[in-house]
BAVEX-744039 format. One record per residue: residue in three letters; x, y, z of N, C-alpha, C in turn. Coordinates in steps of 0.001 Angstrom, whole numbers, plus 500000, padded with zeros to 6 digits. Atoms other than C-alpha are relative to their C-alpha. Layout:
N
ALAXYZXYZXYZ;...
//
This chain:
383
UNK501044501027499869371135658416417592500663498665500275;UNK499442501297499633371868655086419219499030498902499630;UNK500832501151500377370570651845417738500140498923501043;UNK499972501048498985369636649179420260500136498654499323;UNK499734501261500695371260646252418470501169499307500673;UNK498945500734499320373220644230420980501071500910500557;UNK499033499119499374374963647326422370500920500684499038;UNK499120499355500972376358648860419184499489501389499666;UNK500351498615500284376374652608418603500236500258498523;UNK499825499904501437375687653097414908500606501337499581;UNK499406498730500375376805656728414963501523499934500019;UNK498548500116499943380350655579415740500522498879499121;UNK499596501150500798380408652741413224501181500277499104;UNK498902499681500913382682654482410750501308500151500749;UNK498771499807499220385188655527413412500524498678500530;UNK499591501302499490385228652063414986500608499159498886;UNK499490500763501136385715650468411570501408500432499645;UNK498684499494500361388660652708410786501053499606501039;UNK499054500320498926390303652153414180500375498528499976;UNK499734501442499968389944648366414061500942499586498878;UNK499183500439501126391402647948410594501389500611500016;UNK498675499376499904394243650421411184500884499252500982;UNK499202500690498975395362648630414331500190498528499665;UNK499917501435500279394656645091413055501219499659499159;UNK498841500266500850397369645353410418501282499953500821;UNK498789499983499166400004646244413020500022498825500971;UNK500059501084499022398802643681415558500288498653499352;UNK499829501297500643398654640778413097501433499770499542;UNK498618500152500454402232641480411939501025500042501108;UNK499065499879498885403757641856415403500316498638500607;UNK499570501279499445405762638857416608500469500108501441;UNK499501499771498638407082640417419838498812500138500944;UNK501142499978499099404576639620422587500020501242500874;UNK499912498817499158405866642469424733499448501225499281;UNK500510498876500782405183644985421964498510499836499725;UNK501400500269500299401838643309421290499090500511501116;UNK500799499499498880400576644218424764499774501503499857;UNK500139498566500209401261647869424038499066500346498858;UNK500906499770501132399461647646420684498553499745500396;UNK501353500270499531396431646109422374499479501160500838;UNK500420498873499165396345648935424916499672501219499150;UNK500258498867500889396566651533422146498689499821499245;UNK501249500267500687393726649854420252498813500218500935;UNK501078499799499026391587649819423405499722501488500199;UNK500154498539499824392203653548423934499275500623498824;UNK500565499368501188391331654456420356498600499490499679;UNK501330500538500257388297652163420142498917500804500703;UNK501027499273499238386451654086422862500233501499500010;UNK499753498563500067388003657484422151500551500582501280;UNK499376499497498782389941657777425399501276500763499707;UNK498782499203500155393018659932426004501253499211500331;UNK498846500818499613395334657434427705499521498594500363;UNK500312501373499601395465653712428351501175499412500758;UNK498943500689499254397414651419430638499591498562500258;UNK500210501397499621397796647735431451500661499795501354;UNK499521500219498627398133646962435163500058498502500283;UNK499841501406499640399436643631436455500265499865501497;UNK499769500294498583399655642015439876501431499524500196;UNK498689500474499557403104641676441457499775499224501288;UNK500325500837498848402497638736443761501071500073501079;UNK498893499999499037405923638973445391499931501218500909;UNK499988498754499234405687642622446471498605500479500398;UNK501377499636499679401890642706446823499672501401499493;UNK500235498714500624401636645614444432499337499827498632;UNK500420499911501392400032646625441153500995500889499272;UNK499048499197500762402331647918438428499555500091498545;UNK500415499765501378401913649282434940500971499340499041;UNK499220500625501070403162646993432226500075500959498799;UNK500080498983501047402059649675429741499292501199500592;UNK500665498785499527401185653301430540500350501156499070;UNK499774498873500910400750656173428076500542501210500750;UNK499525498703499532402845659251428777500616500024501369;UNK499450500005498648404360658122432067500842498740500205;UNK499178501161499690406983655784433477499214499018500866;UNK500661501036499213406185652641435425499452500549501307;UNK500656499606498755403750653177438303499804498765500857;UNK500277501079499048403481651018441412499144500537501130;UNK500883499614498915400673651191443962499673498754500816;UNK500381501156499191399463648954446814498964499138499284;UNK500742501014500743397621645821445701498546500366499752;UNK501430499721500152394038646987446303499695501490499853;UNK500186498552500041394557650725445806499372500447498692;UNK500520499363501203392674652914443373498841499253499368;UNK501073500628500751389902652150440935500464498720499337;UNK499486501196500644392127649675439143500140498867501018;UNK499905501013498954392760647867442437498637499425500351;UNK501357500468499716389019647701443101499486499099498880;UNK500422500815501141388418646325439605500615498617500060;UNK499305501282499926391015643599440058499516499182501192;UNK500411500723498791390002642714443628498598499429499858;UNK501369500460500146386334642442442708499718499294498697;UNK500183500577501334386893641058439195498761500603499325;UNK501170499310500522384443643691437953500402501168499117;UNK499818498816500836384176646330435265499596501221500810;UNK500296498761499278384324649828436762499978501157499018;UNK500118498762500772383084652982435036499820501130501008;UNK500065498872499074383734656211436944500150501292499203;UNK499988498742500750382816659511435284499976501238500887;UNK499940498900499042382699661647438441500925499581501135;UNK498995500430499033385856661304440519500102500928501200;UNK499849498969498964385305664328442771499778499435501397;UNK500287500551498679383859662263445627500141498486500043;UNK499835501457500052384926658732444677501183499599500883;UNK498903500343499081386958657337447610500988498995499424;UNK499101501005500576388454654642445395501089500618499130;UNK499063499358500921390280657131443163501323500301500699;UNK498660499835499419394054657141443853500598501311499481;UNK499653498659500472394830660868443624501497500274499953;UNK498568499718499929398536660645444370500684499876498644;UNK499389500163501323399300659506440801499876501284499202;UNK500182498721500696397818662710439341500907501073500586;UNK499145498980499367399709664822441894501451499817499583;UNK498612500268500379402978663134440951500256500275498524;UNK499792499916501446402492663095437179499597501344499400;UNK500510498767500567400667666381436669498837499793499051;UNK501128500320500873397991664612434647498691500151500776;UNK501288499838499344394330665358435429499025498939499499;UNK500926501070500349392142662264435427498573500454500272;UNK501388499569499874388472663011434807499008498842499927;UNK500877501174500100386958659630433916500852498762499805;UNK499217501244499988388086656008434206499102498834499581;UNK500632501279500331387118652684432626501016498900500258;UNK499112501119499666388678649515434088499327498677499631;UNK500473501334500383388276646001432624500978498971500553;UNK499073501017499462389723643006434536500612499150498887;UNK499314500926500895392255640808432731500051498644500682;UNK500028501330499412391763637093433302500724499007499104;UNK499300501068500708393954634162432322500127498824500956;UNK499900501217499184394061630574433548499051500054501190;UNK501070499977498997390807631157435501500302500874501208;UNK499777499057498910392179633982437631500272501389499434;UNK499765498620500402392433637764437489501480500319500151;UNK498567499710499975395968638849436592500296501493499933;UNK499771498568500115395472642598436172498768500682499453;UNK501132499255500549393321645178434448500467500874498847;UNK499819499048501104393057647200431249499261501273500399;UNK500601498736499559392412650870432017500119501049498905;UNK500011498889500940391418653766429749499506501234500732;UNK500317498754499294391230657398430907499456501068499062;UNK500404498714500574389421660574429956499420499913498598;UNK500771499912501232386877659998427235499103501231500074;UNK500885498834499987385117663260426330498543499566500149;UNK501389500363499747381593663031427716499832498808500913;UNK500067501121499078382452660047429890499804498656499318;UNK500114501352500515382481656274429419498586499464500206;UNK501314500629499912379383654101428917500163498490500056;UNK499977501457500000378457650461429236500315499452498613;UNK499652500430501352378809650238425431501513499951499826;UNK498533500011500061382486651152425811500554498767500700;UNK499546501188499270382921648399428382499784498737499180;UNK500288501162500842381271645891426039501001499916498849;UNK499084499976501134383487646986423152501399499553500401;UNK498651500347499559386658646516425232500085498610500627;UNK499949501336499410385674643112426564500899499061499236;UNK499151500865500814387324641321423637501461500411500095;UNK498618499533499891390418643526423899500635499508501299;UNK499470500513498738390790642466427515500398498533499868;UNK499661501410500232390727638817426411501299499886499219;UNK498781500011500798393372639477423756501213500372500846;UNK498872499510499206395584641407426181500432498976501037;UNK499680501021499009395367638799428917500643498780499345;UNK499437501143500712396084636067426373501449500253499612;UNK498627499664500380399194637876425116500928499956501204;UNK499179499999498783400484638378428666500222498572500486;UNK499860501387499555399800634761429575500940499225499079;UNK499099500664500946401555633587426415501448500350500291;UNK498631499576499688404629635633427282500532499298501246;UNK499574500686498775404741634120430748500320498533499738;UNK499773501407500298404467630640429344501297499775499241;UNK498743500131500747407442631291427084501202499859500922;UNK498916500134499027409563631439430218499906498677500762;UNK500236501197499201408195628154431499499973498700499188;UNK500227501220500786407742625736428619500889499940498779;UNK499216500169501223409655624326425702499176500437498799;UNK500617499394501170408879625491422171498743499274499541;UNK501167500733500483406475622717421197498790500166500891;UNK501101499849499061404371622968424329499442501421499929;UNK500429498612500094404257626763424017499136500219498760;UNK500760499800501225403054626626420416498576499473500161;UNK501335500554499798400165624397421388499166500897500899;UNK500720499118499081399246626732424233499564501287499286;UNK500350498799500753399340629779421934498784499741499109;UNK501129500353500856396984628002419570498725499805500820;UNK501155500145499120394697627088422453499426501361500368;UNK500446498652499643394574630744423480499306500663498827;UNK500606499392501190393885631912419946498653499355499686;UNK501270500684500223391178629270419584498949500486500990;UNK500927499513498990389614630452422833499465501378499627;UNK500425498670500432389542634025421525499028499891498834;UNK500869500177501154388010632857418254498609499537500428;UNK501290500520499551385270630908420041499184501063500719;UNK500718498925499309384427633970422138499355500966499016;UNK500610499141501005383683635850418923498689499437499477;UNK501173500628500595381097633338417720498820500058500969;UNK501175499963499119377517633512419052499975498803500936;UNK500065501072499010377195631523422253498580499725500481;UNK501410500234499690373430631843422622499176500476498810;UNK500865499694501136370522632149420225498629500448500521;UNK501258499492499437367809634382421726498857499893498993;UNK501174500134500857364293633973420383499800501255499153;UNK500280498913500936363496636112417333498676499681499314;UNK501325500227500576359937636506416056500100499605498535;UNK500088500412501386359306634593412854501192499238499466;UNK498798500698500474362704632859412690500488499018501061;UNK499253500948499183364247629717414153501398499908499401;UNK498652499943500547368023629809413825501012499415500980;UNK498899500484499178371254628318415085501259500023499152;UNK498731500040500713374921628053414143500985499097500710;UNK498995500890499422377891625764414696501292500121499204;UNK498694499930500660381610625987413936500997499155500781;UNK498908500782499409384390623476414608501169500052499047;UNK498840499814500862387847624246413268500651498668499660;UNK499261501199500409389751621631411288501316499923500754;UNK498787499935499190392866622804413145499646500699501306;UNK500262499323498735393296624499416505499288501324499769;UNK500591498707500306392441627867414962499683500046498524;UNK500400499934501395390474628247411754499691501416499570;UNK500324498693500533389428631107409545498523500225499797;UNK501444499836500177385669630517409529499429500907501088;UNK500695499165499034383422633048411212498553500154499548;UNK501391499728500341379695633668411375499396500898501062;UNK500694499142499055377300636068413023498507499945499708;UNK501457500020500085373558636154413683499514501233500746;UNK500198498672499437372248639644414289498583500519499782;UNK501296499327500105368662640794414985500208501506499882;UNK499858498569500228368327644355413715498825500764500604;UNK500976499200499289366391647201415263498678500153499288;UNK501243499824500747363805647422412484499205498706499842;UNK500678501283500093362750643786412912500605499055498986;UNK499312500869500957364986642473410141501016499131500744;UNK499049500936499396367503639690410776501159499802499032;UNK498802500130500837371075639655409434500793498767500415;UNK499074501088499687373379636680409175501138500002498987;UNK498808499996500840376890636325407794500806498737500235;UNK499093501139499901379297633492407105501176500270499076;UNK498814499734500807382852633887405887501123499042500312;UNK498842500876499843386153632094405514501241500771499593;UNK498773499249500245389468633931405854501051499081499402;UNK498927500782500607392380632756403723501008499574501059;UNK498999500501499074394902630622405565499390499401501249;UNK500429500593498735394726628962408955500896500543501106;UNK499149499650498881396181629457412406499758501396500532;UNK500156498746499274396766632608414426499802501199499073;UNK500242498836500864397105635165411547498577500039499444;UNK501370500046500508393778634001410114499008500382501096;UNK500910499688498900392127634249413535499988501498500306;UNK499929498552499750393366637833414015499200500763498948;UNK500742499334501067392005638902410625498513499705500117;UNK501394500370499819388792637007411269499333500861501067;UNK500557499186498919388260638888414532499756501428499546;UNK500146498630500488388784642237412813498818500111499045;UNK501103499975500962386382641427409961498668499830500720;UNK501222500284499253383787640047412364499485501270500692;UNK500397498804499260383771643213414491499594501124499059;UNK500294498937500950383855645602411539498685499740499271;UNK501201500322500758381105643792409635498748500205500845;UNK501151499780499115378759643842412625499717501497500125;UNK500179498557499883379334647574413036499378500589498743;UNK500519499485501261378668648237409351498547499596499786;UNK501379500459500177375474646149409333499035500770500895;UNK500852499244499098374066647952412347499779501410499453;UNK500087498629500507374800651286410697499199500089498711;UNK500605499864501314373474650499407216499655498636499416;UNK500375501318500504371723647173406671499119500083498763;UNK500876499850501162369569648611403865500758499924498682;UNK499194500017501225372454648634401362501172499047500195;UNK498969501001499747374419645393401581501177500134499045;UNK498905499813500943376445646174398462500990501023500536;UNK499123498989499414377815649289400183500726499466501231;UNK499384500588498809378451647374403414501205499144499613;UNK498910500889500410380560644725401668501078500783499253;UNK499013499169500685382223647334399464500879500762500967;UNK499219499275498997383296649347402512500937499055500739;UNK499140501004499373384624646190404149501178499675499091;UNK498945500293500960386600645385400995501028501122499949;UNK499094498864500049388070648883400884500878500059501240;UNK499231499966498756389120648765404534501053498904500027;UNK499035501096500014390783645377404092501144500282499036;UNK498945499691500963392690646559401017500967501041500522;UNK499141498956499462394028649548402920500928499485501098;UNK499272500388498799395290647572405890500553498581499994;UNK499559501395499998395874643920404944500955499727498843;UNK499078500395501060398549642204402881499232499351498857;UNK500665500496501204397771640934399375499482498572500144;UNK500409501401499880397473637334400512498927499792501068;UNK501042500097498985394817638126403114498670500448499400;UNK501318499689500524391243637973401892498995499063500669;UNK501021500829499371387944636396402871498819499827499057;UNK501307500201500621384975634791401197498949500473501000;UNK501016499464499095381723636133402599498614499854499384;UNK501418499948500346377998635499402414499324500849501054;UNK500610499035499096376092638412403948498550500195499578;UNK501419499973500370372288638388404072499162500667501082;UNK500990499422499088369315640176405628498618499493499602;UNK501390500416500199365827638684405996499101501131500472;UNK500828498845499673363131641364405974499077499710501184;UNK500842500212498803360803641914408975498801499105499731;UNK501154500831500326357938640191407141500378498547499726;UNK499470501346500265360151637093406529499563499488498629;UNK500422500388501347359167637094402856501102500165498967;UNK498940499728500977362482638067401255501363499991500680;UNK498616499948499535366215637598401688500824500784498984;UNK499031499266500805368633640193400347501393499500500368;UNK498684500541499682372218639018400044501063500508499038;UNK498813499812500823375709639662398731500873498776500212;UNK499123501169499907377890636657397958501352500373499414;UNK498646499656500420381596637492397829500848498733499967;UNK499174501181500218383045634235396555499772498854500948;UNK500237501050499012381471632047399230499134498880499404;UNK500884501106500389379716628695398926498556500492500080;UNK501390499522499934376092629547398008499195499177500990;UNK500811500734499023373472628596400597499035499035499308;UNK501034500915500476370900625843400205498667500436500619;UNK501325499622499514367214626811400477499037498851499740;UNK500955501095500093364812623959401188498587500583499988;UNK501339499441500152361359624932399892498939499068500581;UNK501106500783499432357959623736401128499759498703499249;UNK500276501179500826357653621275398241501155499001499963;UNK498855500898499960361004619621399056501088500340499015;UNK498983499586500959362878621339396247501080500812500710;UNK498882499260499423366329622686397120500589500916498937;UNK499415499007500895367612625871395503501320500503500574;UNK498742499366499598371084627373395586500095501336499271;UNK499966498685500645370908631122394874501377500268499389;UNK498742499823500697373568631785392267500317501486499856;UNK499558498626500186375465634910391348500854500440501156;UNK499115499550498936378364636309393250501146500809499453;UNK498859499150500342381463638456393277501260499433500643;UNK498726500514499487385111638063394249500086500218501500;UNK499859499844498547386166637666397897500420501411500398;UNK499621498685499494386604640790400014501485500007500339;UNK498578499846499726390141642089400364500901499536498886;UNK499172500550501066391315640466397135500383501058498971;UNK499743499028501068391039643407394736499440501356500389;UNK500409498638499655390926647130395438498954500503499009;UNK501021499410500849387850648910394115498943499040499509;UNK501013500969500435385755645766393683498602500514500334;UNK501387499615499795382047646417393310499177498732500257;UNK500794501153499611379459644119394837498520500262499706;UNK501399499885500387375883643436393813499100499321501018;UNK500999500578499110372943642885396113498933499275499181;UNK501024500794500673370508640155395038498903499631501001;UNK501118500364499124367152638974396392499408498662499590;UNK500776501221500257365258635711396711498761500041500886;UNK501215500031499171361663635213397935500072498886501034;UNK500075501004498942360972633290401135498551499808500404;UNK501308500252499397357934631687402683500241499425501393;UNK499778500306498579357374630803406363500679498674500288;UNK499456501323499677358387627122406160501304499698499264;UNK498729500207500686361540627596404070501137499831501007;UNK498817500207499165364860626470405523501238500404499210;UNK498776499528500648368184628153404713501196499371500710;UNK498786500611499457371448626235405211501210500678499362;UNK498753499390500473374741628139404943501175499198500541;UNK498829500777499608378036626259405003501257500649499435;UNK498719499584500561381713626904404386500584498846499189;UNK499387501073500783384048624918402172500565498894500885;UNK499639501089499097384947622945405287499020498845499911;UNK500998501042500229381748621039404512500095499470498575;UNK500012500434501399381836620963400714501303499328499583;UNK498719500622500336385514619940400689500399498908500992;UNK499708501073499050385263617393403494500137498673499260;UNK499773501312500617386502613888402651499793498898501034;UNK500131501158499124385654610506404095501317499229500032;UNK498740500757499930388311607901404973500490499476498661;UNK499600500450501333388312606818401319500362501165499086;UNK499617498785500728389169610414400284498975500390498926;UNK501074499584500894385819610893398574499378501284500556;UNK500536498721499564384579614491398724498488499929500190;UNK501423499710499938381170615494399944499692500952498855;UNK500396499056501043379463617065396968498623500570500352;UNK501268499336499693376328619175396767498843499013500098;UNK501093500973499954374103616180396097499953499295501348;UNK499958500648498689375262614551399335499453500930501075;UNK500504499024499030374596617727401302498485500119499894;UNK501438499880500191371138618005399773499266498767500520;UNK500610501231499498370390614379400612499898500024501515;UNK499997499913498539371370614903404250498994501054500475;UNK500931498934499642369363618119404353498557499503499979;UNK501363500525500103366202616352403218499709498936501071;UNK500214501123499090366706613359405512499923500420501462;UNK499846499697498581367507615140408725499404501336500417;UNK500552498711499636365839618530408590498550500121499555;
//
């Protein structure tokens, strides 16, 4: 059964969750950019259940395409526009081909040389610095590839292209300039994770905003209409700052969305499963606060789990502001932690404000902190 929730297949949620967290630990700890490209390709292959993956790049000098990474085979070189991968790069388009018997774009000579039998192909262009530099390719998924697979690998293509571009820059720039560029790339990846549009949802007006204190922060949020008419929203803050925090943030963001689509009726189990996955794959100093909530289809109730996050502010019709209390420890901090789901009533004109400690711990030029009373005052005055 496939749930129509932004392109996520809830039947594969558990497998996707396991794959993401298993690979995230290796990726976040890898300092060698060259090895990182191979790890990204392996993650792409396993995310969609393919048999082999490869990363193809453009050789501008020789007008060829070559494999920077290729499972089970040595480096391959083909003419610039040859094959499905060449068509993907030339047209800057995603290509899904599940029937190669009569596809004129398929480059059959590679199979004849290698002995491998290609049955289905998914190609995603790699773009960096506003141009296509290559393609990420995955082969032979049982049953064929789908548009959901292409959507799932879109972020991996961004990561892979960013890693390749970073490596190239290391040959061109001094250390300080390179570090800034790496942070810019990581920030760009982080921003691509956050919602960039807010489609209309019946019975709810909503929006979100995030600006990192540094180039790359650990805050993340998601706004997710669910198939049954409910509406889920999450806000979290990963420990630390910079690139390691952004990598963990991306993994949590993707896993949490998958878990919510699969089982939004039991938020305690959702957060508990996230906590277990993080404990299995992350270091002891990596954890995240998290507020995870679902508003029911009737818009009369909010169910939530608060894992050590700043509680939200609820502005009632009469002007009173409530902060739902009760919470548990952050996810990833302690193995076996149990989480409790709580509920609060809502009415149509209520307003819910969720913030991170980037707001509650903000200071003015006189080093005076914003406290809850200040936030509540601003909430009443401007909303």
